[in-house]
Every structure is written in C-alpha cells, then in structure tokens.
C-alpha positions, -999 to +999 in steps of 0.1 A: +253+275-707+216+271-704+212+250-736+212+213-731+244+198-741+244+167-763+254+135-745+278+123-772+294+148-796+323+138-817+347+161-800+337+150-765+340+113-774+374+117-790+387+136-760+372+110-737+390+081-755+424+099-749+414+106-714+406+069-708+441+060-719+457+086-696+436+073-667+455+039-670+480+055-646+476+035-613+479+068-594+446+079-609+429+045-605+436+043-568+404+064-563+384+035-578+398+004-561+377-021-580+390-009-614+425-008-600+421-045-591+410-052-627+441-034-640+464-053-617+448-086-628+450-075-665+487-068-661+494-102-645+475-121-673+494-100-699+527-111-683+515-147-683+505-144-720+540-130-728+557-159-710+535-185-727+540-170-761+578-170-756+579-206-744+553-219-768+531-233-740+495-227-728+467-216-750+479-182-764+448-177-786+424-180-756+447-161-732+453-134-758+415-128-761+412-126-723+440-101-721+423-079-747+389-079-730+404-073-695+422-042-707+390-031-726+371-035-693+396-010-676+394+013-706+356+013-707+355+021-670+379+050-675+359+061-706+328+065-685+345+089-661+364+107-689+332+112-708+315+128-678+346+150-673+347+158-710+312+172-709+322+194-680+353+206-699+331+216-728+310+236-704+342+251-690+353+262-725+319+279-729+325+297-696+360+308-705+346+324-736+328+349-713+360+361-698+371+395-708+403+415-707+384+448-708+399+479-693+383+490-661+378+525-648+391+523-613+383+552-590+411+567-570+404+574-533+412+611-537+392+615-568+397+608-605+400+575-624+427+551-636+423+528-666+435+493-655+432+459-671+403+439-655+427+411-643+446+437-622+416+445-601+416+433-565+389+429-538+381+463-524+387+483-556+359+505-568+351+509-605+326+529-625+305+513-653+282+531-677+258+520-704+277+498-729+305+489-705+314+453-695+315+448-657+352+439-651+348+417-621+325+402-594+312+428-570+284+447-554+267+479-567+279+506-542+261+535-559+234+539-586+210+516-604+212+501-639+198+475-663+223+447-668+225+421-695+236+388-679+230+365-709+267+358-712+266+340-678+231+328-674+219+323-710+188+344-703+182+373-727+160+394-705+179+422-687+178+425-650+179+455-626+209+459-602+208+486-576+228+497-545+216+492-510+193+462-515+192+425-519+197+428-557+231+445-556+254+416-568+269+417-602+291+392-621+322+399-642+316+397-679+281+410-679+272+443-696+255+474-684+227+484-707+216+517-691+225+544-666+256+544-644+267+523-614+297+523-591+308+487-583+329+476-554+350+445-565+346+416-540+368+389-555+405+387-565+415+373-599+412+335-599+386+335-572+356+347-590+324+327-594+334+321-631+368+307-619+350+285-594+325+272-619+353+264-644+372+245-617+341+227-606+329+215-640+364+204-650+365+182-618+396+199-605+380+206-571+355+178-569+357+158-537+341+124-532+310+126-511+304+105-479+280+082-497+305+076-525+332+068-499+309+045-480+299+028-513+336+024-523+342+007-490+313-017-496+326-025-531+360-032-518+344-056-493+325-074-520+357-076-540+374-094-511+344-117-508+348-128-544+386-132-539+376-159-514+350-173-537+374-176-566+400-191-542+377-221-536+375-230-573+411-245-578+405-272-552+372-281-570+391-283-603+418-305-587+392-329-574+378-331-609+413-339-623+417-306-641+434-273-634+425-237-638+450-214-655+458-179-643+438-165-672+407-184-662+409-175-625+416-138-634+386-138-658+363-153-631+375-128-606+370-098-629+336-111-640+323-116-605+335-084-587+313-053-589+331-038-619+299-022-633+291+002-604+328+006-597+333+018-632+303+042-632+303+055-596+326+085-603+308+093-636+274+094-617+288+120-593+304+142-620+272+140-641+251+152-611+274+182-607+272+190-644+234+188-644+235+216-618+259+237-638+237+234-669+209+249-648+233+278-639+237+266-603+272+266-587+277+241-559+307+245-537+310+207-534+295+174-544+285+170-507+260+198-512+244+181-542+242+149-522+226+167-493+200+181-516+189+146-525+183+138-488+165+170-480+133+165-460+122+201-453+121+229-479+119+266-468+106+288-496+100+325-498+064+334-508+072+363-531+088+352-564+088+315-555+052+305-546+037+337-561+046+357-592+059+384-570+036+412-582+002+415-564-027+423-587-059+443-579-088+419-577-118+439-566-131+471-550-149+469-517-166+502-508-177+511-473-213+517-465-227+547-483-201+548-510-207+536-546-181+511-560-176+534-590-167+563-568-141+541-550-127+529-583-124+564-597-105+577-566-083+546-565-075+551-602-066+587-599-044+579-568-026+553-589-020+570-622+015+580-612+022+547-595+045+527-618+046+497-596+028+465-609+003+469-581-005+505-590-008+497-627-032+468-619-055+492-600-058+514-631-065+483-653-091+469-629-110+503-628-111+503-666-122+467-669-148+469-641-164+503-647-150+515-681-131+543-664-104+553-689-070+564-679-068+602-679-041+628-687-035+649-656-010+673-671-034+703-670-050+694-636-024+710-614-016+676-601+011+669-575+020+633-571+029+619-537+052+589-540+051+559-516+076+560-488+084+535-460+076+562-435+042+572-447+032+538-462+009+556-486+009+573-520-015+594-541-022+627-558-032+663-549-052+679-578-077+707-582-081+710-544-087+673-539-065+651-517-065+614-528-045+587-510-042+549-509-021+529-486-018+506-455-050+505-434-035+519-403-017+547-422-049+559-439-068+557-405-043+580-389-044+603-419-082+606-417-083+611-380-055+637-380-077+656-406-106+655-383-125+628-401-140+595-388-133+559-397-163+540-410-174+512-386-174+486-413-138+493-424-121+469-399-144+441-409-136+446-446-099+448-440-100+416-419-121+397-445-097+406-473-067+396-451-083+363-440-089+355-477-051+357-483-051+391-500-036+424-491-060+453-482-052+488-495-075+515-481-085+545-503-094+580-489-105+612-507-105+646-490-103+631-455-131+605-461-124+568-463-141+553-494-132+516-491-107+488-497-089+477-528-080+439-526-045+431-539-041+394-544-009+374-548-011+353-580+002+318-575+026+305-601+011+280-625+015+244-614+030+253-580+004+234-561+011+203-581+048+207-575+042+208-538+020+177-540+048+159-558+073+169-531+049+158-504+045+124-520+083+122-520+085+128-483+095+164-484+077+189-462+074+225-475+073+256-454+064+290-468+084+320-454+066+354-456+065+388-440+027+388-442+005+387-412-006+353-400-041+355-415-029+364-450-001+338-447-025+310-437-048+317-466-020+318-492-004+286-477-037+268-480-042+279-516-007+270-526-008+236-508+023+241-486+025+221-454+033+249-431+042+286-430+062+311-410+045+345-409+060+379-401+094+362-406+126+378-392+162+366-396+161+353-361+128+334-367+142+318-399+174+306-380+153+293-351+130+274-375+160+257-393+176+247-360+144+233-346+139+211-377+176+199-377+172+190-340+144+166-351+169+150-375+157+167-407+178+180-435+168+215-444+171+235-476+164+272-482+170+301-506+180+337-498+196+368-513+200+393-485+226+399-458+198+391-433+195+357-449+231+348-444+228+332-409+200+309-421+218+300-453+249+291-434+228+270-409+208+252-436+221+219-450+215+232-485+216+270-488+210+283-523+221+320-525+209+342-554+238+356-576+221+390-576+221+390-538+247+403-514+282+389-510+274+379-474+245+357-487+267+341-515+295+333-491+271+318-465+253+294-489+268+262-503+252+269-537+248+300-559+220+303-585+233+325-613+198+331-626+187+344-592+155+324-595+142+313-561+121+284-576+155+268-586+156+253-551+130+228-562+151+217-592+182+215-570+164+190-548+153+170-578+188+169-592+202+157-559+175+130-556+182+119-592+219+115-584+212+094-553+185+073-571+208+067-601+236+055-578+212+032-559+197+018-590+230+010-607+244-004-574+214-027-572+219-038-608+256-044-604+253-066-573+224-086-588+245-088-620+275-103-601+254-129-583+237-140-616+271-142-634+283-167-608+254-190-613+256-186-651+293-194-654+304-218-626+280-246-635+290-244-672+327-248-662+323-278-639+293-297-653+315-321-672+333-331-640+303-328-617+272-340-636+251-330-606+255-294-617+235-300-649+203-288-633+220-254-626+236-252-661+206-235-676+225-217-704+241-248-719+271-228-731+293-242-758+324-250-736+341-240-704+364-217-724+334-202-742+317-196-709+347-178-695+353-156-726+315-148-729+314-137-693+345-114-697+331-099-729+297-093-714+313-078-683+331-052-704+302-044-728+276-038-700+297-009-687+295+008-721+258+001-724+251+017-690+272+049-695+244+069-711+221+060-681+248+070-656+253+104-673+217+111-680+204+098-646+175+076-637+142+094-641+129+107-608+094+095-599+074+107-570+076+077-546+082+070-509+115+055-498+098+021-496+084+026-531+118+035-545+133+004-529+106-018-544+112-002-578+150-007-576+146-043-567+120-051-593+135-031-622+172-030-616+176-060-593+155-083-615+171-067-646+206-073-631+197-110-627+182-115-662+207-094-681+238-117-675+219-149-685+206-133-717+239-114-725+263-142-718+242-167-739+240-142-768+278-137-767+283-175-765+262-179-796+282-153-815+314-170-804+301-204-816+293-189-850+328-176-852+343-210-843+354-202-807+332-228-789 
C-alpha cells in the first residue's frame, strides 16, 4: 500500500491492452465523446475501405493505412484509461490480500461468547479481541486499551494505541491486537467497510466525473463541432482547385484536428489523481473531494501533532525570588519521577542535563505518587513527610493558599512571560511553598515553516486551531509562520470560522478525529477524518486518512492541485496542438492548387497524402507519449494563479505549437525513406 507502485509493470501493461480492446464498446466510449467520434469515423472509413477493396477502386494502400492508425488512435486513448485503472486494480488486489475470514468472538447480550465467521458480523455486534487476535471488522473500542498493528492496512510498522472513550477509538478490520484486551463494537456491515470502499474506489467502480471534468468535456465537444465546420469548408476548396477529397482524407483531417489528446487523457488524469491519494493511504469518497482539495484557499490545522510534534518538552527552570534554580529543578524532578508522560520525562532529563541531578530510586523512601487528573490538574509525590506538586498555575495557587501559604508576587509575571513566549508554564510547589515555573515548549515539526511559506505563495491561507490561551497561541503561530490562529477553540468556534470563510467565497479544508469535530468536518469543503478517530468524524468527512496523520492534509491539497494543474497543462497542450496541426497540414494539401499558400507551407512535406498520413500517425503517437505524464502528474510548483497560467502558456502552449511541426515533419521523413511520399 504505502510503497510506490511502478508506472509500467508487465502485468499491468498486459491487462491494460486487453482493457483497451474491451473499451471499444461504444457504450463505454459514450463517457468520452471525442474518442467516440474517432471510433465512429474509423468505422466509416473501414467500411469505405472494404467497399473500395471489393470493387477494386480508390487507393486501398493509403486508405488501409489510415484505417489502421484511426483504430490505433482509439486504442491508444482507451489504453491510457485502462492503464490508470490497471494500477488501481493492482492496488485493490493488495487490499484484498488483507481481508481475513477469521473467527470472531461475539459477545452475547446476556453473557458468554459465540464463535462466528467475521463476514457474518453486523453493525452493532460486540466482539472481544485479545493479544494476537485479528480485529474482525471496522469498529470502535467500547472497552479497554491495546496496542494495535495496522501495517496490513497502512504499511506502517510502528504499532498504535487504541482506547475506549477518546478520539483514538477507531479500529479497522484486518489489523492485529498486539497487547492487552479490548471490546470492539462493530460499526459497518460486510461490503460496507473502509476496505470495501477503498477497493471499489481504486477499481473505478464508484468513481464519478467531477464538475470540472464535465465542463471540460462540454468544451471539447464544442471544439469538435467547430472542427466539423472547419473540415466541411475543405471540399469546396478542393472542388475549386479541380480535385476532390475522399472520405479517408476528410476523416483523417477531422480526427487530426479535434482535441483527441486531452479527450484521450482526461479520464486517466482523474483516475490517477485518486490513485495517488490511495497510495498515501487516504480514502476519498469521490473525485469531487479531490478536485475541491486542489481549489482550497483556507487550511485549518490543529496545532498538536500537525504543526508541533505533539509532545511538549521542558526547556528551562524559572525560580521565584529567593529560590535557587537547583532547588526548583530537584523538586520538579522528584515530582516527575513517576510521570510517564513525555512532558514528565523531559523534566527529569532537563534536571539531569542542567544540574547533573541523577534520577533516583524511590522504592525505600515511603513514596506515594499522586497521578494527574482533570479535576486537580496537578501531579506529584508524597515522600518522607514532604509534599511535592507540579501543575497548572491556578491549581497550584489554590493548593498553596488552602495550605495557608502565600503566592510569590513575581509568580504571575513569570507565568505571563512564559505564556507570551509561546510556552506552557507548569508551577512547582514543595511543602506549601511555590518554588517557580517549569517552561514546557511545543517543538515545531522540522520544515513546517517552509511548508507554510510554500502554501502562502500558492495562495493558500493557513489557520492554526488550538486550545491554548491567546498569548501562547499567538507566539506559536508567529514561530510556525501560519497566517492566523483560533485560540481556546470549541466545536462551535470551529464551525463558525469555517462558515465565515465560506461566506467570503473561500474553499476550506480541515482535519479532525473526534465526535466534536464532526460538524466542522461536514461543513468544510474538504474534511479529512482520522481513521483512528470516532465513527461520527469518519462519516462526516469526505476523506479518511488511514495513517491518522494530521499533516496529511497538506499532501491532500498538493495532490488535488497536481490533478488540476495536470489537466490544465495537457488541455493547453492539446488545444495548441490542434491549431498547429491545422497550419501544418492544410497548406501542404493545397499548395499545388493554390501557390499563394507556399509561404505557409513551412514543412515542405513530401506530398498531400504523406501530409495526411503523417498527421494521423503523429496524432496517435502523441497520446502514448503523454500517458506517463498524465498518470504521474505535472510537478507542482509554488506559483500564483497568474504564474501558473504563464507557465502553462509558455511550456505547454508553446510546446503544443512546436511539437506538431517537428513530429509531423519527422514522420514524413520516415515515410519518405519507406517510399510512401
């Protein structure tokens, strides 16, 4: 899953060739009107060829070659779409390999267990899983906590923790419990799991054309009608010159001039965009969501785990007046020895690094550890008659005052300075006396500031969402380089922010994993839910990240942009290509009858027949040459909309003009060497 799939493997190519032949069915080609027109024209010319061959008239050698290349044009167009689908089917087979037919231990309502096959489970069933068991279906942990190996789904080898009652309660069928025991409530019926939806998605079974694709198809159909009129003006020109144009010549001109290139690649570009998401373990409910990601202008990102590493680290000890820094460090270390959180362990490490205070064994010190709770908002240890505590500033203040102590006058200033600097202040007290503040600092992810600068250059505004107070939030936002922030965020505040941005005409993307994120995920234009999150969050979003990595939202936006940029670039190339082919071919066909056209006949092709055949061959081959670009995607560069337009015009527009002149001339030279001029 997570490994990059080769663009052209033998098995995928062989399957795509057969798929291209199956797609000759007009009922399938109706989704691509331009290629359907080519097939109809190819069928007409084939019929004319058969009639001429039977009667011994016409030029069967020339018409026969035209027939071959017209059908190859259709097959090459079908091959592009079949190749994109083939890569998806290969991914689907890898996903199917993760399916299991394990026996599940379903709990009876009145007590006891029943052993049932996993496919027989239904939404609402409750199963128990212990160490070594495969989780039999998608669900939520209803009871317990366990380490789970999700590598079969995500490709990541590191185990994850799944627990009841939080935002990390979601589990996926086919993953394995590594430790402890959990009770799972099944949330999906067979055939409706995330795995089933992914398989259907990558196979193209549920892929719907996006609004932009539909609009572009209408434009291509309009251009096709324009070239019908253009080709229709050529027979009168030939009659005036005393010659006539056969059906094969007119058909060839028509096919060479209509936008076959983008018509052939349009569907492949969309499928490839969906496949790129799947290879990054993101499930999109529709191509519309991927397309919306490419147009996103506002990005809402959680601070913890997205902008920062998620684990605050102790940075320094700030003692109050009259207290030595070493005394503060010793008390903070003792209060943290039983604290297994990353923050607690970092205090122990900082005390050792700053003052050489070694970690001590408290087994013989009559120590009683006091764990952190949401009610007390503090933790610590009671040992040898001493009471050591660390916690939130207001909680420690109340503790000291209740014990008859006083709060140092400089404590408020220290707490405010630490918070204003973007850190979190933890106050330490010993025996009813406040000793000072430990500064816990959020560590920014490496390169995150540069990523935000790139997004800003691309016209995307970033907003950090955090529960921190406004002072802390402002400092972290400035350090990270985000454009704005929402502090002390509540579900209502997130929803209001999204609606306010959308009322301004902005497209908004956000991530979330909890039930309280569901309203905002549903409101956002692109809502990426974490697979480890709650069912409510996953159902509200239009994408699910199987890796549960909040930073994936940035990649999703980049993939969406790449799909739109690729479509725009190849459309520019195709339209320029068609215009250039007209000025490359038509003068060569009529220069003998109209010498005035000699100035426009820059290619000096061998003959009118060679010009026609060269154009048809080039028209077919250019599709094949552009297939890898359509599937891989145009490289995304940080540019404004105007910059992207200039790049498309200069690179793909100019390239679309030059390529036909060079390509048709090269094919004409080859035909001349083979004696077809």
